[in-house]
matplotlib code that plots the C-alpha trace (Angstrom):
import matplotlib.pyplot as plt

x = [39.6, 36.0, 37.7, 37.8, 34.6, 32.9, 35.4, 34.3, 30.5, 31.2, 33.3, 30.8, 28.4, 29.8, 30.7, 27.0, 26.0, 28.4, 26.5, 23.7, 24.1, 25.8, 22.8, 21.2, 23.4, 25.1, 28.4, 29.5, 31.8, 31.4, 32.3, 31.9, 32.2, 31.2, 30.1, 29.9, 27.0, 25.5, 27.1, 27.1, 27.7, 27.8, 27.7, 29.2, 29.0, 27.4, 23.8, 22.9, 19.7, 18.5, 19.2, 17.8, 14.2, 10.9, 11.2, 13.8, 11.6, 14.3, 17.2, 15.0, 14.5, 18.1, 18.7, 16.4, 17.9, 21.4, 20.5, 19.4, 22.9, 25.2, 23.0, 22.3, 24.5, 27.0, 27.7, 27.4, 23.6, 24.0, 21.8, 22.2, 22.0, 22.4, 23.5, 23.5, 25.5, 24.5, 20.7, 19.9, 21.2, 18.8, 15.9, 15.8, 15.9, 12.8, 11.1, 11.8, 10.2, 7.6, 6.5, 7.0, 4.6, 2.0, 1.8, 1.1, -1.5, -2.7, -3.3, -4.3, -7.7, -7.8, -8.2, -6.3, -3.2, -2.4, 0.9, 1.7, 3.2, 6.4, 8.8, 9.3, 12.6, 10.7, 8.4, 10.4, 12.1, 8.8, 7.6, 10.8, 10.3, 7.2, 6.9, 8.2, 5.3, 2.4, 0.0, 0.0, 0.4, 1.0, 0.5, 0.7, -1.7, -2.4, -1.2, 2.6, 3.5, 0.7, 1.4, 1.6, 1.2, -1.3, -0.9, -3.7, -4.1]
y = [-9.5, -8.6, -10.6, -14.0, -13.5, -13.7, -16.2, -18.7, -17.5, -18.4, -22.1, -23.3, -23.4, -25.3, -27.9, -27.2, -28.1, -31.2, -32.6, -32.3, -33.9, -37.0, -37.5, -37.6, -40.2, -38.2, -36.7, -33.2, -31.3, -27.4, -24.5, -21.2, -18.0, -14.4, -11.0, -9.0, -10.0, -12.4, -16.2, -19.1, -22.2, -24.5, -28.6, -31.5, -34.9, -38.4, -38.5, -34.6, -35.1, -36.3, -32.6, -30.9, -33.0, -32.2, -29.1, -28.3, -28.3, -29.8, -27.6, -25.0, -26.1, -26.6, -22.6, -21.6, -24.0, -22.7, -19.3, -19.8, -21.3, -18.7, -15.6, -17.4, -16.1, -13.6, -10.2, -9.7, -10.8, -12.1, -13.6, -17.4, -19.3, -22.9, -24.5, -27.8, -28.4, -25.5, -26.4, -22.7, -22.0, -24.8, -23.7, -20.3, -21.0, -23.3, -20.9, -18.0, -20.2, -21.5, -17.6, -16.6, -20.5, -19.4, -15.8, -17.2, -19.4, -16.7, -14.5, -17.6, -18.3, -14.5, -15.6, -15.8, -18.9, -19.5, -21.4, -23.6, -22.4, -21.3, -19.7, -15.5, -16.1, -17.9, -15.9, -13.0, -14.9, -14.9, -11.5, -10.1, -12.3, -10.9, -7.0, -5.8, -7.2, -4.6, -7.3, -9.3, -8.6, -10.3, -11.0, -13.0, -14.7, -16.6, -17.0, -18.8, -21.6, -22.0, -18.2, -18.4, -16.4, -15.6, -14.1, -12.2, -11.1]
z = [55.3, 53.4, 50.4, 52.6, 54.2, 50.3, 49.3, 52.2, 51.4, 48.2, 49.3, 52.1, 49.2, 46.3, 49.9, 50.2, 46.7, 46.8, 49.4, 48.1, 44.6, 46.2, 48.6, 45.1, 44.1, 42.0, 41.2, 39.8, 39.2, 40.0, 37.9, 40.1, 38.1, 40.1, 38.2, 40.9, 43.2, 40.7, 41.2, 38.6, 39.5, 36.7, 37.3, 35.6, 35.6, 34.5, 35.7, 35.4, 34.1, 37.7, 38.5, 36.4, 36.2, 34.4, 32.5, 34.8, 38.1, 40.0, 39.3, 39.7, 43.2, 44.0, 42.7, 45.4, 48.0, 47.0, 47.0, 50.4, 51.6, 50.0, 51.3, 54.9, 57.0, 54.3, 55.1, 51.0, 49.0, 46.0, 43.3, 42.4, 38.8, 39.3, 35.8, 34.7, 31.5, 29.6, 30.8, 31.3, 27.8, 26.0, 28.0, 26.4, 23.6, 23.9, 25.6, 23.1, 20.4, 22.3, 22.7, 18.9, 18.6, 21.1, 20.1, 16.3, 17.8, 19.7, 16.8, 14.7, 16.8, 17.9, 21.3, 24.8, 24.7, 28.4, 29.0, 32.0, 35.1, 35.3, 37.5, 37.0, 35.4, 32.6, 32.4, 32.0, 29.3, 27.5, 28.1, 26.9, 23.4, 23.0, 24.4, 21.1, 18.8, 18.4, 17.4, 21.2, 24.8, 27.6, 31.1, 34.2, 35.7, 39.1, 42.1, 42.8, 42.1, 39.4, 37.8, 34.2, 30.9, 29.1, 25.4, 24.0, 20.3]

ax = plt.figure().add_subplot(projection="3d")
ax.plot(x, y, z, "-o")
ax.set_aspect("equal")
plt.show()
């Protein structure tokens, strides 16, 4: 019985994603992957850029809504990743190179460098890239949704 409830919880969420994206005038195909209590919904379609938005803001907002929808009355709690045609992987690479560039800048000018505000899971990428470096340190500053990373030489 439990597997049936979980499957329904995920299927209902897929329907929810279809409904929301259709209302945005974007047709998507959804590929769902479940690993333990983490669900990844990968979206593919014509106007996928509309779902991503500027620097992934629309995708992040949709991911938040999808997480709420998936867990609203489910017996099992899931964490969610909503991806659109590999955007999350590309964004991770962008953030990793930004981290290295900004660390170099902080050392070069010998001053703190503040990055633009970003969600926690993106800040975590930057922290983890720079944590092994001995010549810079990082910390998050500010209050959500304006929380940002500061890189200090």
